[in-house]
Structure formats: structure tokens, C-alpha cells
N, C-alpha and C positions, 0 to 999 in steps of 0.2 A: 821630768827630765832632770831631777836633781842629779841623777847619775849621768844623764846626758850631760849633766853638769860636772860630775866628778872627774872621771877620766878625761872628759873634754876639757875640764878645768885643769887637769894635769897637762894637757896639751895646750891649753890656755889657762828632752826628748824630742783641675785638670789640664788645661793647656793655655798658655798665654802668649802675649805678644811682646815684642820689643825688648827693651832692656830691663833689668830688674834687680831685686835685692835681698839678704840676711844671713842646733846646738844640741845640741844635745850633748851634755858632757859625756863624758866617757861613755863615751863615744860621743856621753852625756854623757818638770815637771815636774759668799764668795764673790763677788763680781769684780772684774778688772777695772772696770770703769763703766759707767752707764751712759757712754757717749750716745748722743742722739742728734739728728738734724731735723727733728720733727718741726714741721711748719716752715722749713727752709725750701728754697728752690732746689731742684735736683740735678741741674746741669748748669753749664756756663762757667764764668770766670770769677764768680763771687766767692764769699767765704761763709762759714758758719761756726758756731761755738761747739766744739767737741768737749764733752765732760770727761776729762781724763782722771786718772787716779790722783794727780796732783792739783786738780782743779780745772776750770774752763781754759781751753786753748783755742784761739781762732785759727782755723785751718782752711785750706782751699777746698772748694766744692768739687773741683775736678783736677786733682794733682797730676802733674805731668813730669816731674823730675824728683822722684823720691829717693832718698838715701836710707838704706836699712843697715843699722849698725850691728845688729845681732843675727846670728845664724838661725836663731830660733824662729824668726818671723819672716824670713825671706820667702819661703813657699806660700805663706799666708797672703802676702802681697801679690806675688806672681799669679796665684790662682784666681785673683780678681781682675787680672788684665791691666793693672796699673803700671805705667812706665817707671822703671827704676834706673838710676844712673850710678849708684854706688852700693857695693855689698862687701861683706867680709870674705876673707880668703877661702874659708871652708865652704861657704855657699858657692863660690866661683868654681870650686873643684867638685861639687856635687854632680854626678853624671846625669841626674834627672833635671838639672837646671841649666846644663851647658848651653843648649841652643838659645834659651831666652837671655842668658847672661853673657853671650859671646862678646858683645861690644860694651859691656859694663865695667866700670873701673873698680879695682879692689881697694878698699879703704878699711880703716879701723877707727876706734874712738880716739886715737892719737893723731889722726890725719886731718887736723883742723884746717890747714891751709889748702890741702887738696880738695877737701869737701867744699870749702868756700869757692874754689875755682869751678866746681861742678854746678854751682848756682841752683841748689835744690829748692823746691817750694815746700817740702815737707821732710822732716827727719824722724825716723822711728828707731827707738832703742829699748834696752832693758834696764831694770833697776841696777844700779852700780856702774852705769856708763860714765866714763871719764870725760872731762871737759864739757859737761852738760851746759854750764853757763855760756860758754863760747858758742856752742851749737845753737842755743836759743837766740843768739844775736844774728845768726846766719839765716835761719828759717824757723817756722813753727816746729817745735820739737815735742814729741809725745813719747813717754816712757811707760812700759808695762812691767809689772812684777811677775817673774816666772811662776807659773802654777797658781796664780791668785784666782784664776778661773780655770775650768777644765779645758782640755785640748780642743773640744768642739766649740765651746762658748768663746774661746779665744778668737776663733775665726769670725764669729759674729761681732766681737769687739773691733777687730780690724776692719770688718765690713762697715761698721758705723763710722769709724775714722775716715775711711776712703769714700764715704757716701755711696756704699754698695751693700747696705745691710740686707736688703731684700735678696740679692744674689747669694750672700753669705748664708742666710737662713735656709734658702732653698737647697743649697748644696749640703748643708748639715743634715737636713731631714732626708734627703735622697740617699746620702751616704750611709746613714744609720740603717735605713731600710735594706739597702743592698748588702751591707755587712752582716746584719742579723739574719738575712735569708741565707747567705753563704755559710754562716755559722750553723744554722739548722741542718744544711746539707752535709757539712763536715762532721758534725756530731752523729748524724745518722750513719755515716760511713765508718768512722773510727770508734764509735761507742761513746756513751755519755761519761764513762769512767776513765777514758784514755787521758793521759797527762801529757803536757807539753812544756818544754823548757826553752828559754831563750838565752844563748850564750854569746860572748864576744871577746875577742882579744883586743886590748887597748893598752898602749904604753907598756908593753912587755908583761901584761898581767891578764889573766883570764877571769871573766866575770859571768855571773848569772844575774838575771833581772826579774824584778817583780812585775806588778800589773799596771804600772803607770810610769814607764821610763823610756818611751819611744821604742824604736826597733820593732814596732808592730805589737808591743805588749798590750796597748789599749785595745787593739782589735781582737787579739787572741783571747784575752781574759775578760774583757768587759763586754764587747759586742758579740763575739763568738760564744762567750761563756764556756770556754774550754778550761779544764782543770790544770792547776799548777801542782807539781810534786810537793808534798807536805814539807820536805826538807828545804826546798827553795822558798816556800811561803814563809817559813820560820826565819830563814836567813835574811830575807829581804824586807821583812816587815818594818824595820827601822829606817833604813836609808834608801830602799828601793832597788838596791843592787848588793852584790856580795862577791868578794874576791875568793877564788878557789884555786887549789893546786891541781895539777894534772893527776896526781895520785888519787885524789878523792873525787875527781870530776864525775865519775860514774854514779856516785851517790846523789848527784843533783840532776841527772838526766831523767827526763820523762820518757814515755813511750815514743814520743816524737820530739825532735829538737830543731829549733831554728838557730842556725849559726850565722850571725852577722859578722862576716869575715872581711877583714882588711888585708889585702895581699902584701901590704908593706909591713905588717906585723910578723912576729915569729909564730908561725902556726905548725911548727914541727911536732907539737904534741899529737897531731893527727897521725904521725908515723909510729907512735909508741904502741907497744903490745897492750898496755893498759887501756888506751883509747879504743883500739880495735877489738878488744874483748867485750866492750859495752854492747848490750843487746840492741839498742837503737841503731848503733853503727852497723852491726852485723845484718840487721834487717833493712838497711838502706832507708832509715827513717830520719836521717839528718839532712835537713834542707839548707843549703848554703845560699846566702844573699850577699850582695855587695854592701859592705858596711857604710861606705861613703854615701850611698843613696838610701840607707835604711835607718840612720840615726834618729831622724826627727819625726814629728807628728803634725806637721802642717798638711793642708789638703793634698798637695802634690805628692808628698811622701806617703800619706795614708792611702791614696789611690794606688800607688805603686805596691805598697805592702798588701793591700787587699787582692790585687791581681796576682801577686806572688803566692800568697796563701791559697788562693783558689786553684791555681795551677798545681802547686805542690801537693795539696791534700786531695784534690778532686780530679786533677789531670785535665783541667779545662780553663 
């Protein structure tokens, strides 16, 4: 999610209960920490030592008021059913999170007093969080470095922190199996040599994405093992994303295209003759997804992306 980081940085990669919390830059990604509660009780109101990137942090066994400072991890916490009381604005606006977050406060890493008033028992953020020393005085605070572990291992790390490692690992294994099976069906239908591109408009710019930048790229290229156009592969190898102009967009389109579309952006390029002359457009092989629910790669976003791809490619 570096790119989830880039344009998102310009702007600044299943079901749960209650309130909750957390990027993908432009729109927007080893081990993150080897946290473990081995030997600790698994429920109740006690604490255990979580081995974070920065060292041991004493955290609650059963957190009930979590503040998530980063949009990158909101869905990771929600997917484990842990109550959240504060999240960033982008998480609050995510259509996939709206029900769980309807009563949750919007905060940022500058909202020190507001977060204090929320009386959190755990605060979660990302490397680079402002006011970290102040947050540590309010509640146990754990910080992760983006992309230090892969997107699936990140859920395991969050599971360790929230005393739900077993649930996190079970979801990861189940999701991988379901996604790989869907990938086999999709390749059987469209052919092993068919190519797929992922595009998005962000902050008045059009981008194509590599294989590790949210927006479903991890599923498409890693789990489904679908092919990326060579030109996209070359352009995104360094940063994970690449800005393109409408005039050359067709050069970066595969046989199929996933368009992570934000209706608030300028999408008038879709009205141009250049765009409408692209073969994938003419063959109705451009699948449009809501960018606001497609940016990230947390479990809730990944489940949505898998469902979207299955329906788009297979009609089910």
C-alpha cells in the first residue's frame, strides 16, 4: 500500500459488532512483531505482554475500547469483533464499515484531548504517528510499520495483539483457499494468458497499480495468479503504482480492467473517444468498483474484493 500511501498521502493498500476503527494511499503496502500471549489466560480483564516492533507492551486481554489511528488497520480490528470507539475519517466513510462504525467517533493523531475523553484501553497506529508519547500516557499504544509483514500476516499480528490469534489464523487459511479456488475457476474461464489491469483516479490523476497495492491487486495477481500487462509490470516495479495520461491509457489496459472508481473524482476520461476505442472497453471487460470500499487490504475489504471479482469474472 505504498501507493495506497501515495495518492492517499496526497489526500493526507467478515462481519463484526458494535463500534470500531482505522489506507491505502492513493487511494494508497519480515515480521511486524512477533506478539504472543502464549501461556497467558485467554479471557477476562487481565493483561499480557505483546511483543511489538518497539518492544514489549502490556495490553489488555480483552480490549473493549480501542482507538485505531490508521485507516490501514480499521478493518483488521473490525474483522475480529473487537469494540472500537475512535477511527480516522476515511474509515468512517468506507461503505463497508458504515454499519459497524455508525456510533464511533472520528479522530486523528492530532485529536489528543478527544481521544483522552474516549477513555480507550488500547490505541493502535502506524509508524509515523504524531503525538505518540502523549498517546502512550493515555493507554497502551502499539505501532506497526506499513508492509513490514505481508497483508495476510498483518491480520495474524493484529490477532496476537487482540488475543485472537487463533481466529485470525483460521480466517487467513480459509480466505487463501477460497481465493485460490476462485482464481482457478477464473483462469479456466478467461484463459491462462489473459491479462488484467487495475486503474484508479485519485487527486485528479489516473493511476495503474502493481501486485501489492490494495484495490484487490493482492488477490488478482498473488492468489488468483492472473497476469499483468508487461507494460504495467515494468511501470510499477519501483513504486507499486504509476501515473498515466488518458492519451496512453490504452497501452496499460489488459484484456480485463478493474476500475476502482471514486465518483467524486474527475472521470470524464471515460467519455473520450480514446477511452472508448480501447478493446477492453468495447468488449465490456471493464469492471467498476467503489473506490472508497476498495482501497485497502484488511479482511473486510479483501472479502468484498473477492466477492466482487467472483461476480464480475464468473457471474456468481
